[in-house]
N, CA and C atoms of all chains as a GROMACS GRO file, in nm:
protein
  621
    1MET      N    1  15.021   7.399  -0.957
    1MET     CA    2  14.924   7.422  -1.063
    1MET      C    3  14.797   7.343  -1.034
    2LEU      N    4  14.686   7.407  -1.052
    2LEU     CA    5  14.558   7.339  -1.044
    2LEU      C    6  14.504   7.326  -1.186
    3SER      N    7  14.436   7.217  -1.212
    3SER     CA    8  14.376   7.200  -1.344
    3SER      C    9  14.241   7.131  -1.326
    4GLY      N   10  14.164   7.138  -1.430
    4GLY     CA   11  14.031   7.080  -1.423
    4GLY      C   12  13.925   7.189  -1.433
    5SER      N   13  13.836   7.188  -1.340
    5SER     CA   14  13.730   7.289  -1.336
    5SER      C   15  13.743   7.364  -1.204
    6ILE      N   16  13.803   7.480  -1.211
    6ILE     CA   17  13.831   7.556  -1.090
    6ILE      C   18  13.725   7.663  -1.076
    7SER      N   19  13.652   7.655  -0.970
    7SER     CA   20  13.537   7.743  -0.952
    7SER      C   21  13.581   7.888  -0.935
    8PRO      N   22  13.499   7.980  -0.983
    8PRO     CA   23  13.530   8.122  -0.962
    8PRO      C   24  13.510   8.160  -0.815
    9GLY      N   25  13.564   8.273  -0.780
    9GLY     CA   26  13.549   8.322  -0.644
    9GLY      C   27  13.682   8.359  -0.584
   10TYR      N   28  13.682   8.381  -0.455
   10TYR     CA   29  13.805   8.422  -0.387
   10TYR      C   30  13.895   8.301  -0.363
   11LYS      N   31  14.021   8.321  -0.389
   11LYS     CA   32  14.123   8.219  -0.365
   11LYS      C   33  14.227   8.274  -0.268
   12ASP      N   34  14.257   8.196  -0.169
   12ASP     CA   35  14.357   8.237  -0.072
   12ASP      C   36  14.488   8.165  -0.100
   13PHE      N   37  14.590   8.242  -0.123
   13PHE     CA   38  14.724   8.187  -0.143
   13PHE      C   39  14.805   8.221  -0.018
   14LYS      N   40  14.867   8.120   0.040
   14LYS     CA   41  14.938   8.149   0.165
   14LYS      C   42  15.054   8.054   0.183
   15LEU      N   43  15.153   8.108   0.248
   15LEU     CA   44  15.272   8.030   0.282
   15LEU      C   45  15.267   7.998   0.430
   16ASN      N   46  15.271   7.869   0.459
   16ASN     CA   47  15.273   7.824   0.598
   16ASN      C   48  15.418   7.793   0.637
   17LEU      N   49  15.456   7.840   0.753
   17LEU     CA   50  15.590   7.811   0.803
   17LEU      C   51  15.580   7.727   0.930
   18SER      N   52  15.673   7.636   0.943
   18SER     CA   53  15.683   7.558   1.066
   18SER      C   54  15.828   7.518   1.080
   19ALA      N   55  15.860   7.461   1.194
   19ALA     CA   56  16.000   7.430   1.220
   19ALA      C   57  16.014   7.309   1.310
   20ASN      N   58  16.123   7.240   1.292
   20ASN     CA   59  16.164   7.136   1.384
   20ASN      C   60  16.294   7.183   1.447
   21ILE      N   61  16.282   7.237   1.565
   21ILE     CA   62  16.397   7.296   1.633
   21ILE      C   63  16.432   7.211   1.754
   22ILE      N   64  16.555   7.167   1.756
   22ILE     CA   65  16.601   7.083   1.866
   22ILE      C   66  16.638   7.172   1.984
   23ASN      N   67  16.596   7.132   2.097
   23ASN     CA   68  16.628   7.211   2.216
   23ASN      C   69  16.676   7.119   2.326
   24PRO      N   70  16.799   7.068   2.314
   24PRO     CA   71  16.850   6.979   2.418
   24PRO      C   72  16.864   7.054   2.551
   25PRO      N   73  16.851   6.981   2.661
   25PRO     CA   74  16.861   7.046   2.792
   25PRO      C   75  16.993   7.119   2.808
   26GLY      N   76  16.984   7.237   2.854
   26GLY     CA   77  17.104   7.314   2.878
   26GLY      C   78  17.157   7.389   2.759
   27PHE      N   79  17.099   7.364   2.645
   27PHE     CA   80  17.150   7.432   2.526
   27PHE      C   81  17.094   7.572   2.519
   28THR      N   82  17.178   7.665   2.495
   28THR     CA   83  17.133   7.805   2.489
   28THR      C   84  17.183   7.872   2.361
   29GLY      N   85  17.208   7.791   2.260
   29GLY     CA   86  17.262   7.848   2.137
   29GLY      C   87  17.154   7.908   2.050
   30SER      N   88  17.190   7.926   1.926
   30SER     CA   89  17.099   7.998   1.836
   30SER      C   90  16.976   7.918   1.802
   31ASN      N   91  16.980   7.786   1.821
   31ASN     CA   92  16.861   7.709   1.789
   31ASN      C   93  16.772   7.685   1.911
   32ASP      N   94  16.793   7.765   2.011
   32ASP     CA   95  16.697   7.767   2.121
   32ASP      C   96  16.564   7.820   2.067
   33PRO      N   97  16.453   7.748   2.089
   33PRO     CA   98  16.325   7.798   2.036
   33PRO      C   99  16.290   7.938   2.081
   34GLU      N  100  16.349   7.980   2.193
   34GLU     CA  101  16.324   8.117   2.236
   34GLU      C  102  16.384   8.217   2.140
   35LYS      N  103  16.490   8.173   2.071
   35LYS     CA  104  16.565   8.267   1.987
   35LYS      C  105  16.562   8.231   1.839
   36ALA      N  106  16.544   8.103   1.809
   36ALA     CA  107  16.550   8.061   1.669
   36ALA      C  108  16.440   8.131   1.589
   37LYS      N  109  16.480   8.179   1.476
   37LYS     CA  110  16.383   8.257   1.399
   37LYS      C  111  16.405   8.234   1.249
   38CYS      N  112  16.302   8.266   1.176
   38CYS     CA  113  16.308   8.264   1.032
   38CYS      C  114  16.266   8.403   0.986
   39LYS      N  115  16.351   8.464   0.910
   39LYS     CA  116  16.325   8.602   0.866
   39LYS      C  117  16.289   8.601   0.718
   40LEU      N  118  16.178   8.663   0.687
   40LEU     CA  119  16.140   8.682   0.547
   40LEU      C  120  16.169   8.826   0.512
   41MET      N  121  16.225   8.845   0.393
   41MET     CA  122  16.268   8.981   0.359
   41MET      C  123  16.191   9.041   0.243
   42SER      N  124  16.171   8.967   0.140
   42SER     CA  125  16.093   9.019   0.028
   42SER      C  126  16.049   8.902  -0.057
   43GLY      N  127  15.949   8.924  -0.138
   43GLY     CA  128  15.903   8.814  -0.220
   43GLY      C  129  15.784   8.851  -0.306
   44THR      N  130  15.740   8.752  -0.380
   44THR     CA  131  15.632   8.770  -0.476
   44THR      C  132  15.546   8.644  -0.483
   45ILE      N  133  15.419   8.664  -0.496
   45ILE     CA  134  15.328   8.556  -0.534
   45ILE      C  135  15.277   8.588  -0.673
   46TRP      N  136  15.280   8.492  -0.760
   46TRP     CA  137  15.225   8.516  -0.895
   46TRP      C  138  15.121   8.409  -0.927
   47VAL      N  139  15.022   8.449  -1.001
   47VAL     CA  140  14.911   8.361  -1.037
   47VAL      C  141  14.873   8.387  -1.182
   48PHE      N  142  14.848   8.281  -1.252
   48PHE     CA  143  14.800   8.294  -1.390
   48PHE      C  144  14.680   8.202  -1.406
   49ALA      N  145  14.571   8.260  -1.452
   49ALA     CA  146  14.447   8.184  -1.469
   49ALA      C  147  14.408   8.180  -1.615
   50LEU      N  148  14.377   8.061  -1.662
   50LEU     CA  149  14.337   8.042  -1.802
   50LEU      C  150  14.198   7.982  -1.805
   51ARG      N  151  14.115   8.042  -1.883
   51ARG     CA  152  13.975   8.000  -1.886
   51ARG      C  153  13.958   7.871  -1.965
   52MET      N  154  11.817   9.670  -3.188
   52MET     CA  155  11.695   9.688  -3.108
   52MET      C  156  11.615   9.801  -3.168
   53SER      N  157  11.488   9.780  -3.184
   53SER     CA  158  11.401   9.886  -3.238
   53SER      C  159  11.268   9.882  -3.166
   54LEU      N  160  11.219   9.996  -3.135
   54LEU     CA  161  11.089  10.009  -3.071
   54LEU      C  162  10.987  10.052  -3.175
   55PRO      N  163  10.870   9.995  -3.168
   55PRO     CA  164  10.768  10.027  -3.269
   55PRO      C  165  10.728  10.174  -3.269
   56SER      N  166  10.728  10.239  -3.155
   56SER     CA  167  10.685  10.379  -3.152
   56SER      C  168  10.764  10.452  -3.045
   57PHE      N  169  10.750  10.582  -3.042
   57PHE     CA  170  10.821  10.662  -2.945
   57PHE      C  171  10.733  10.700  -2.826
   58SER      N  172  10.610  10.656  -2.824
   58SER     CA  173  10.521  10.686  -2.712
   58SER      C  174  10.552  10.593  -2.596
   59ILE      N  175  10.526  10.643  -2.478
   59ILE     CA  176  10.552  10.564  -2.358
   59ILE      C  177  10.437  10.467  -2.336
   60ASP      N  178  10.467  10.342  -2.348
   60ASP     CA  179  10.364  10.240  -2.331
   60ASP      C  180  10.425  10.124  -2.252
   61ALA      N  181  10.362  10.094  -2.140
   61ALA     CA  182  10.419   9.994  -2.050
   61ALA      C  183  10.436   9.858  -2.118
   62ASP      N  184  10.336   9.817  -2.192
   62ASP     CA  185  10.346   9.688  -2.259
   62ASP      C  186  10.459   9.687  -2.360
   63GLU      N  187  10.472   9.795  -2.430
   63GLU     CA  188  10.577   9.801  -2.531
   63GLU      C  189  10.715   9.796  -2.466
   64ILE      N  190  10.729   9.870  -2.355
   64ILE     CA  191  10.858   9.868  -2.285
   64ILE      C  192  10.887   9.728  -2.232
   65TYR      N  193  10.786   9.665  -2.177
   65TYR     CA  194  10.806   9.533  -2.119
   65TYR      C  195  10.841   9.431  -2.227
   66ASN      N  196  10.770   9.438  -2.340
   66ASN     CA  197  10.790   9.336  -2.442
   66ASN      C  198  10.911   9.360  -2.530
   67ASN      N  199  10.948   9.487  -2.544
   67ASN     CA  200  11.056   9.518  -2.636
   67ASN      C  201  11.179   9.576  -2.569
   68GLY      N  202  11.158   9.638  -2.455
   68GLY     CA  203  11.270   9.706  -2.394
   68GLY      C  204  11.350   9.616  -2.302
   69LEU      N  205  11.287   9.514  -2.248
   69LEU     CA  206  11.357   9.425  -2.156
   69LEU      C  207  11.410   9.304  -2.232
   70TYR      N  208  11.455   9.209  -2.157
   70TYR     CA  209  11.514   9.090  -2.218
   70TYR      C  210  11.405   9.005  -2.284
   71SER      N  211  11.413   8.993  -2.412
   71SER     CA  212  11.314   8.916  -2.486
   71SER      C  213  11.386   8.853  -2.605
   72PRO      N  214  11.439   8.732  -2.587
   72PRO     CA  215  11.523   8.673  -2.692
   72PRO      C  216  11.450   8.660  -2.825
   73ALA      N  217  11.514   8.700  -2.928
   73ALA     CA  218  11.462   8.688  -3.063
   73ALA      C  219  11.579   8.695  -3.158
   74ASN      N  220  11.560   8.646  -3.276
   74ASN     CA  221  11.666   8.650  -3.376
   74ASN      C  222  11.608   8.703  -3.508
   75PRO      N  223  11.642   8.822  -3.550
   75PRO     CA  224  11.737   8.914  -3.486
   75PRO      C  225  11.682   8.973  -3.358
   76PRO      N  226  11.767   9.014  -3.267
   76PRO     CA  227  11.720   9.064  -3.137
   76PRO      C  228  11.642   9.194  -3.151
   77GLN      N  229  11.537   9.204  -3.073
   77GLN     CA  230  11.453   9.323  -3.075
   77GLN      C  231  11.448   9.391  -2.939
   78SER      N  232  11.526   9.345  -2.844
   78SER     CA  233  11.522   9.402  -2.709
   78SER      C  234  11.665   9.423  -2.661
   79VAL      N  235  11.677   9.458  -2.534
   79VAL     CA  236  11.812   9.476  -2.479
   79VAL      C  237  11.883   9.342  -2.459
   80GLU      N  238  11.829   9.240  -2.517
   80GLU     CA  239  11.902   9.113  -2.521
   80GLU      C  240  12.040   9.132  -2.581
   81VAL      N  241  12.049   9.229  -2.672
   81VAL     CA  242  12.178   9.251  -2.738
   81VAL      C  243  12.284   9.298  -2.639
   82LEU      N  244  12.244   9.339  -2.522
   82LEU     CA  245  12.340   9.387  -2.423
   82LEU      C  246  12.385   9.278  -2.328
   83ASN      N  247  12.343   9.157  -2.348
   83ASN     CA  248  12.374   9.054  -2.250
   83ASN      C  249  12.520   9.013  -2.251
   84GLY      N  250  12.593   9.057  -2.352
   84GLY     CA  251  12.736   9.034  -2.350
   84GLY      C  252  12.777   8.895  -2.391
   85GLY      N  253  12.683   8.811  -2.426
   85GLY     CA  254  12.719   8.677  -2.466
   85GLY      C  255  12.774   8.671  -2.607
   86LEU      N  256  12.821   8.553  -2.644
   86LEU     CA  257  12.877   8.536  -2.777
   86LEU      C  258  12.781   8.458  -2.867
   87GLU      N  259  12.652   8.471  -2.838
   87GLU     CA  260  12.554   8.402  -2.921
   87GLU      C  261  12.552   8.463  -3.061
   88GLN      N  262  12.502   8.384  -3.154
   88GLN     CA  263  12.497   8.431  -3.292
   88GLN      C  264  12.414   8.558  -3.303
   89ALA      N  265  12.308   8.567  -3.221
   89ALA     CA  266  12.221   8.684  -3.230
   89ALA      C  267  12.296   8.813  -3.205
   90ASN      N  268  12.405   8.803  -3.129
   90ASN     CA  269  12.474   8.926  -3.092
   90ASN      C  270  12.566   8.979  -3.201
   91TYR      N  271  12.592   8.899  -3.299
   91TYR     CA  272  12.668   8.956  -3.410
   91TYR      C  273  12.596   8.936  -3.543
   92ALA      N  274  12.464   8.924  -3.536
   92ALA     CA  275  12.385   8.914  -3.658
   92ALA      C  276  12.406   9.040  -3.740
   93GLY      N  277  12.420   9.022  -3.868
   93GLY     CA  278  12.446   9.136  -3.954
   93GLY      C  279  12.591   9.151  -3.988
   94ALA      N  280  12.677   9.092  -3.906
   94ALA     CA  281  12.819   9.095  -3.938
   94ALA      C  282  12.850   8.975  -4.028
   95ASN      N  283  12.976   8.952  -4.047
   95ASN     CA  284  13.013   8.842  -4.136
   95ASN      C  285  13.030   8.710  -4.062
   96GLY      N  286  12.974   8.703  -3.943
   96GLY     CA  287  12.978   8.578  -3.870
   96GLY      C  288  13.106   8.554  -3.794
   97SER      N  289  13.190   8.653  -3.781
   97SER     CA  290  13.316   8.635  -3.709
   97SER      C  291  13.317   8.719  -3.582
   98ILE      N  292  13.396   8.677  -3.488
   98ILE     CA  293  13.412   8.751  -3.362
   98ILE      C  294  13.556   8.803  -3.357
   99LYS      N  295  13.569   8.931  -3.345
   99LYS     CA  296  13.702   8.992  -3.346
   99LYS      C  297  13.756   9.003  -3.203
  100PRO      N  298  13.887   9.010  -3.190
  100PRO     CA  299  13.943   9.023  -3.055
  100PRO      C  300  13.894   9.146  -2.980
  101TYR      N  301  13.867   9.256  -3.052
  101TYR     CA  302  13.824   9.377  -2.982
  101TYR      C  303  13.683   9.364  -2.926
  102MET      N  304  13.612   9.257  -2.962
  102MET     CA  305  13.478   9.238  -2.908
  102MET      C  306  13.481   9.179  -2.767
  103MET      N  307  13.598   9.143  -2.719
  103MET     CA  308  13.607   9.080  -2.588
  103MET      C  309  13.676   9.172  -2.490
  104ASP      N  310  13.630   9.167  -2.369
  104ASP     CA  311  13.696   9.244  -2.264
  104ASP      C  312  13.834   9.189  -2.237
  105LEU      N  313  13.921   9.278  -2.196
  105LEU     CA  314  14.054   9.234  -2.154
  105LEU      C  315  14.041   9.143  -2.031
  106GLY      N  316  14.104   9.030  -2.037
  106GLY     CA  317  14.097   8.938  -1.924
  106GLY      C  318  13.981   8.841  -1.930
  107THR      N  319  13.913   8.836  -2.043
  107THR     CA  320  13.800   8.746  -2.054
  107THR      C  321  13.843   8.600  -2.047
  108PHE      N  322  13.956   8.569  -2.108
  108PHE     CA  323  13.996   8.429  -2.119
  108PHE      C  324  14.119   8.395  -2.034
  109ALA      N  325  14.196   8.494  -2.001
  109ALA     CA  326  14.315   8.466  -1.920
  109ALA      C  327  14.346   8.589  -1.836
  110ARG      N  328  14.392   8.564  -1.716
  110ARG     CA  329  14.426   8.675  -1.627
  110ARG      C  330  14.553   8.641  -1.550
  111GLY      N  331  14.626   8.743  -1.519
  111GLY     CA  332  14.744   8.724  -1.438
  111GLY      C  333  14.743   8.818  -1.320
  112TYR      N  334  14.797   8.771  -1.209
  112TYR     CA  335  14.801   8.852  -1.088
  112TYR      C  336  14.940   8.838  -1.026
  113SER      N  337  14.973   8.935  -0.947
  113SER     CA  338  15.092   8.918  -0.863
  113SER      C  339  15.074   9.002  -0.737
  114ALA      N  340  15.133   8.956  -0.631
  114ALA     CA  341  15.130   9.029  -0.504
  114ALA      C  342  15.272   9.030  -0.450
  115ASN      N  343  15.320   9.146  -0.416
  115ASN     CA  344  15.459   9.160  -0.376
  115ASN      C  345  15.469   9.222  -0.237
  116PHE      N  346  15.581   9.199  -0.176
  116PHE     CA  347  15.608   9.267  -0.051
  116PHE      C  348  15.757   9.289  -0.039
  117SER      N  349  15.793   9.386   0.039
  117SER     CA  350  15.934   9.414   0.067
  117SER      C  351  15.943   9.468   0.209
  118ARG      N  352  15.935   9.381   0.300
  118ARG     CA  353  15.945   9.418   0.441
  118ARG      C  354  15.994   9.297   0.518
  119ARG      N  355  16.042   9.321   0.636
  119ARG     CA  356  16.096   9.210   0.714
  119ARG      C  357  15.989   9.156   0.808
  120GLU      N  358  15.987   9.024   0.810
  120GLU     CA  359  15.891   8.957   0.897
  120GLU      C  360  15.965   8.845   0.970
  121PHE      N  361  15.942   8.837   1.098
  121PHE     CA  362  16.010   8.736   1.177
  121PHE      C  363  15.909   8.634   1.229
  122VAL      N  364  15.945   8.508   1.215
  122VAL     CA  365  15.868   8.401   1.277
  122VAL      C  366  15.962   8.327   1.370
  123TYR      N  367  15.923   8.313   1.494
  123TYR     CA  368  16.009   8.250   1.593
  123TYR      C  369  15.963   8.107   1.620
  124ALA      N  370  16.058   8.022   1.646
  124ALA     CA  371  16.026   7.883   1.675
  124ALA      C  372  15.937   7.873   1.799
  125LYS      N  373  15.946   7.970   1.885
  125LYS     CA  374  15.863   7.968   2.005
  125LYS      C  375  15.714   7.975   1.972
  126GLN      N  376  15.684   8.027   1.852
  126GLN     CA  377  15.545   8.035   1.809
  126GLN      C  378  15.491   7.900   1.765
  127LEU      N  379  15.578   7.803   1.750
  127LEU     CA  380  15.541   7.675   1.692
  127LEU      C  381  15.551   7.565   1.797
  128ASP      N  382  15.515   7.446   1.755
  128ASP     CA  383  15.539   7.332   1.842
  128ASP      C  384  15.600   7.220   1.760
  129ASN      N  385  15.615   7.102   1.822
  129ASN     CA  386  15.686   6.995   1.754
  129ASN      C  387  15.610   6.936   1.637
  130ASN      N  388  15.481   6.960   1.631
  130ASN     CA  389  15.400   6.906   1.522
  130ASN      C  390  15.413   7.000   1.400
  131TYR      N  391  15.527   6.988   1.334
  131TYR     CA  392  15.554   7.084   1.228
  131TYR      C  393  15.474   7.057   1.102
  132GLU      N  394  15.412   6.939   1.092
  132GLU     CA  395  15.335   6.911   0.972
  132GLU      C  396  15.194   6.969   0.979
  133ASN      N  397  15.142   6.980   1.098
  133ASN     CA  398  15.004   7.025   1.110
  133ASN      C  399  14.990   7.163   1.175
  134HIS      N  400  15.085   7.200   1.255
  134HIS     CA  401  15.074   7.328   1.324
  134HIS      C  402  15.171   7.427   1.261
  135THR      N  403  15.118   7.512   1.180
  135THR     CA  404  15.203   7.606   1.107
  135THR      C  405  15.160   7.748   1.138
  136VAL      N  406  15.247   7.839   1.100
  136VAL     CA  407  15.218   7.981   1.110
  136VAL      C  408  15.209   8.036   0.969
  137ILE      N  409  15.101   8.106   0.942
  137ILE     CA  410  15.083   8.164   0.809
  137ILE      C  411  15.161   8.294   0.802
  138SER      N  412  15.242   8.304   0.701
  138SER     CA  413  15.317   8.428   0.682
  138SER      C  414  15.222   8.541   0.646
  139ALA      N  415  15.244   8.654   0.709
  139ALA     CA  416  15.160   8.769   0.678
  139ALA      C  417  15.199   8.831   0.544
  140SER      N  418  15.323   8.809   0.503
  140SER     CA  419  15.372   8.872   0.381
  140SER      C  420  15.344   8.787   0.259
  141VAL      N  421  15.374   8.660   0.268
  141VAL     CA  422  15.355   8.572   0.152
  141VAL      C  423  15.215   8.512   0.161
  142ALA      N  424  15.118   8.597   0.153
  142ALA     CA  425  14.979   8.554   0.155
  142ALA      C  426  14.896   8.660   0.087
  143THR      N  427  14.803   8.615   0.008
  143THR     CA  428  14.717   8.711  -0.060
  143THR      C  429  14.585   8.644  -0.094
  144ARG      N  430  14.486   8.726  -0.117
  144ARG     CA  431  14.355   8.676  -0.159
  144ARG      C  432  14.321   8.740  -0.293
  145LEU      N  433  14.290   8.656  -0.389
  145LEU     CA  434  14.258   8.705  -0.522
  145LEU      C  435  14.119   8.658  -0.562
  146PHE      N  436  14.059   8.736  -0.648
  146PHE     CA  437  13.926   8.702  -0.697
  146PHE      C  438  13.937   8.647  -0.839
  147LEU      N  439  13.890   8.526  -0.858
  147LEU     CA  440  13.889   8.465  -0.990
  147LEU      C  441  13.750   8.485  -1.051
  148PRO      N  442  13.740   8.564  -1.157
  148PRO     CA  443  13.606   8.601  -1.205
  148PRO      C  444  13.540   8.496  -1.293
  149PHE      N  445  13.613   8.396  -1.334
  149PHE     CA  446  13.553   8.296  -1.423
  149PHE      C  447  13.597   8.156  -1.380
  150ARG      N  448  13.528   8.059  -1.433
  150ARG     CA  449  13.565   7.920  -1.406
  150ARG      C  450  13.687   7.886  -1.491
  151ALA      N  451  13.796   7.856  -1.428
  151ALA     CA  452  13.922   7.838  -1.498
  151ALA      C  453  13.952   7.690  -1.519
  152ARG      N  454  14.022   7.664  -1.627
  152ARG     CA  455  14.069   7.527  -1.653
  152ARG      C  456  14.208   7.505  -1.594
  153VAL      N  457  14.285   7.610  -1.590
  153VAL     CA  458  14.420   7.599  -1.538
  153VAL      C  459  14.447   7.718  -1.446
  154LEU      N  460  14.506   7.690  -1.333
  154LEU     CA  461  14.547   7.796  -1.242
  154LEU      C  462  14.692   7.766  -1.204
  155GLN      N  463  14.781   7.845  -1.260
  155GLN     CA  464  14.922   7.828  -1.228
  155GLN      C  465  14.960   7.931  -1.124
  156PHE      N  466  15.039   7.888  -1.027
  156PHE     CA  467  15.078   7.982  -0.924
  156PHE      C  468  15.213   7.942  -0.866
  157GLY      N  469  15.276   8.036  -0.806
  157GLY     CA  470  15.403   8.008  -0.743
  157GLY      C  471  15.445   8.126  -0.658
  158PHE      N  472  15.558   8.112  -0.593
  158PHE     CA  473  15.605   8.222  -0.511
  158PHE      C  474  15.758   8.224  -0.512
  159GLN      N  475  15.807   8.339  -0.482
  159GLN     CA  476  15.952   8.356  -0.467
  159GLN      C  477  15.973   8.440  -0.343
  160CYS      N  478  16.065   8.399  -0.260
  160CYS     CA  479  16.082   8.472  -0.135
  160CYS      C  480  16.225   8.456  -0.085
  161TRP      N  481  16.274   8.560  -0.024
  161TRP     CA  482  16.407   8.555   0.038
  161TRP      C  483  16.391   8.525   0.186
  162PHE      N  484  16.456   8.417   0.226
  162PHE     CA  485  16.451   8.376   0.366
  162PHE      C  486  16.590   8.389   0.428
  163ASN      N  487  16.590   8.405   0.558
  163ASN     CA  488  16.713   8.397   0.634
  163ASN      C  489  16.678   8.332   0.768
  164HIS      N  490  16.727   8.211   0.788
  164HIS     CA  491  16.690   8.141   0.910
  164HIS      C  492  16.816   8.086   0.978
  165ASP      N  493  16.798   8.035   1.097
  165ASP     CA  494  16.917   7.992   1.173
  165ASP      C  495  16.902   7.849   1.222
  166ALA      N  496  16.834   7.765   1.144
  166ALA     CA  497  16.824   7.624   1.180
  166ALA      C  498  16.937   7.549   1.110
  167SER      N  499  17.040   7.521   1.180
  167SER     CA  500  17.154   7.455   1.116
  167SER      C  501  17.222   7.356   1.209
  168SER      N  502  17.159   7.318   1.315
  168SER     CA  503  17.224   7.231   1.412
  168SER      C  504  17.198   7.084   1.380
  169TYR      N  505  17.300   7.004   1.392
  169TYR     CA  506  17.288   6.861   1.370
  169TYR      C  507  17.322   6.789   1.500
  170THR      N  508  17.239   6.694   1.537
  170THR     CA  509  17.264   6.618   1.658
  170THR      C  510  17.256   6.471   1.623
  171ALA      N  511  17.368   6.405   1.610
  171ALA     CA  512  17.370   6.266   1.570
  171ALA      C  513  17.306   6.178   1.677
  172GLY      N  514  17.236   6.077   1.632
  172GLY     CA  515  17.180   5.981   1.725
  172GLY      C  516  17.038   6.009   1.766
  173GLU      N  517  16.990   6.127   1.738
  173GLU     CA  518  16.853   6.160   1.773
  173GLU      C  519  16.759   6.115   1.661
  174THR      N  520  16.634   6.096   1.696
  174THR     CA  521  16.536   6.060   1.594
  174THR      C  522  16.521   6.173   1.492
  175ASN      N  523  16.500   6.289   1.542
  175ASN     CA  524  16.500   6.407   1.456
  175ASN      C  525  16.634   6.476   1.477
  176ASP      N  526  16.728   6.438   1.396
  176ASP     CA  527  16.865   6.474   1.430
  176ASP      C  528  16.912   6.601   1.363
  177TYR      N  529  16.823   6.680   1.315
  177TYR     CA  530  16.868   6.809   1.264
  177TYR      C  531  16.752   6.909   1.267
  178ASP      N  532  16.792   7.033   1.276
  178ASP     CA  533  16.695   7.141   1.273
  178ASP      C  534  16.656   7.173   1.130
  179PHE      N  535  16.535   7.216   1.115
  179PHE     CA  536  16.499   7.270   0.983
  179PHE      C  537  16.374   7.357   0.996
  180TRP      N  538  16.363   7.446   0.902
  180TRP     CA  539  16.240   7.522   0.884
  180TRP      C  540  16.169   7.466   0.762
  181ARG      N  541  16.042   7.459   0.770
  181ARG     CA  542  15.964   7.395   0.665
  181ARG      C  543  15.860   7.493   0.612
  182TYR      N  544  15.838   7.487   0.482
  182TYR     CA  545  15.736   7.573   0.422
  182TYR      C  546  15.634   7.489   0.347
  183LYS      N  547  15.516   7.538   0.342
  183LYS     CA  548  15.408   7.473   0.266
  183LYS      C  549  15.324   7.583   0.204
  184PHE      N  550  15.328   7.590   0.074
  184PHE     CA  551  15.252   7.692   0.003
  184PHE      C  552  15.126   7.629  -0.053
  185GLU      N  553  15.014   7.689  -0.026
  185GLU     CA  554  14.890   7.627  -0.071
  185GLU      C  555  14.790   7.733  -0.115
  186VAL      N  556  14.694   7.686  -0.189
  186VAL     CA  557  14.584   7.770  -0.232
  186VAL      C  558  14.456   7.707  -0.182
  187LEU      N  559  14.374   7.791  -0.121
  187LEU     CA  560  14.246   7.744  -0.070
  187LEU      C  561  14.136   7.826  -0.134
  188SER      N  562  14.027   7.761  -0.159
  188SER     CA  563  13.914   7.827  -0.220
  188SER      C  564  13.803   7.843  -0.118
  189SER      N  565  13.737   7.956  -0.125
  189SER     CA  566  13.623   7.977  -0.035
  189SER      C  567  13.503   7.894  -0.078
  190THR      N  568  13.503   7.848  -0.202
  190THR     CA  569  13.393   7.766  -0.252
  190THR      C  570  13.453   7.642  -0.317
  191ARG      N  571  13.483   7.545  -0.236
  191ARG     CA  572  13.541   7.423  -0.291
  191ARG      C  573  13.431   7.336  -0.350
  192THR      N  574  13.429   7.328  -0.479
  192THR     CA  575  13.328   7.246  -0.545
  192THR      C  576  13.390   7.127  -0.617
  193THR      N  577  13.518   7.130  -0.635
  193THR     CA  578  13.582   7.018  -0.702
  193THR      C  579  13.704   6.973  -0.622
  194ALA      N  580  13.738   6.849  -0.640
  194ALA     CA  581  13.849   6.793  -0.564
  194ALA      C  582  13.981   6.857  -0.601
  195THR      N  583  13.988   6.917  -0.720
  195THR     CA  584  14.116   6.971  -0.764
  195THR      C  585  14.160   7.089  -0.680
  196GLU      N  586  14.070   7.144  -0.600
  196GLU     CA  587  14.107   7.263  -0.524
  196GLU      C  588  14.143   7.231  -0.380
  197ASP      N  589  14.150   7.105  -0.345
  197ASP     CA  590  14.183   7.073  -0.207
  197ASP      C  591  14.328   7.108  -0.176
  198ALA      N  592  14.354   7.111  -0.049
  198ALA     CA  593  14.482   7.163  -0.003
  198ALA      C  594  14.599   7.073  -0.037
  199SER      N  595  14.573   6.958  -0.095
  199SER     CA  596  14.685   6.870  -0.128
  199SER      C  597  14.773   6.929  -0.237
  200LYS      N  598  14.721   7.026  -0.307
  200LYS     CA  599  14.800   7.091  -0.411
  200LYS      C  600  14.893   7.191  -0.344
  201ALA      N  601  14.992   7.139  -0.279
  201ALA     CA  602  15.078   7.226  -0.199
  201ALA      C  603  15.222   7.215  -0.245
  202LEU      N  604  15.291   7.322  -0.232
  202LEU     CA  605  15.435   7.322  -0.255
  202LEU      C  606  15.499   7.316  -0.118
  203THR      N  607  15.561   7.205  -0.090
  203THR     CA  608  15.613   7.182   0.043
  203THR      C  609  15.761   7.149   0.036
  204GLY      N  610  15.835   7.197   0.131
  204GLY     CA  611  15.977   7.165   0.133
  204GLY      C  612  16.043   7.219   0.258
  205ARG      N  613  16.173   7.201   0.262
  205ARG     CA  614  16.250   7.252   0.374
  205ARG      C  615  16.343   7.362   0.324
  206LEU      N  616  16.353   7.464   0.403
  206LEU     CA  617  16.438   7.575   0.363
  206LEU      C  618  16.584   7.532   0.369
  207PRO      N  619  16.658   7.558   0.267
  207PRO     CA  620  16.799   7.517   0.265
  207PRO      C  621  16.883   7.598   0.363
   0.00000   0.00000   0.00000
């Protein structure tokens, strides 16, 4: 939530993703950065503005 | 608004037809849309709800998606706090038409990830995916809009 005096105009809402993936030498499992993934399937962003 | 005559006269149009504040108003000042007393002169001094446009004082928005998006760890590096990938799905740009006192926002999303490895003894001894939801303004005029207003966490 933001409060105070929020200027009018365009607002960008965004989700940033990052990861800490361990890749020990010789490891070829699912957490290999070549293969490790995060899948997004569906979702919603909601915003409510009060003057 | 009333014009003194029906003849076309440049001075008359300029002085009476354009914006020329007066009480009671005699020009198209009455169309300025403001809530000044001049704009409801003649009424009983009250402003009714129907006199306001929908969304004048509060607005709500939502942006939805239903598609699969994959982000791979190979796209990232070890600096997970500063080097992030912006989701194409959980991102939107909205226009705020007025200066707001409160802006509430949030998101809901279904994730499926495969960071579940634990390695004892390491400094960073477990895998995780991290999210940071933020709102940025194209015109940052106040400190309240800085990126510190973020929802940050690790995906379970």
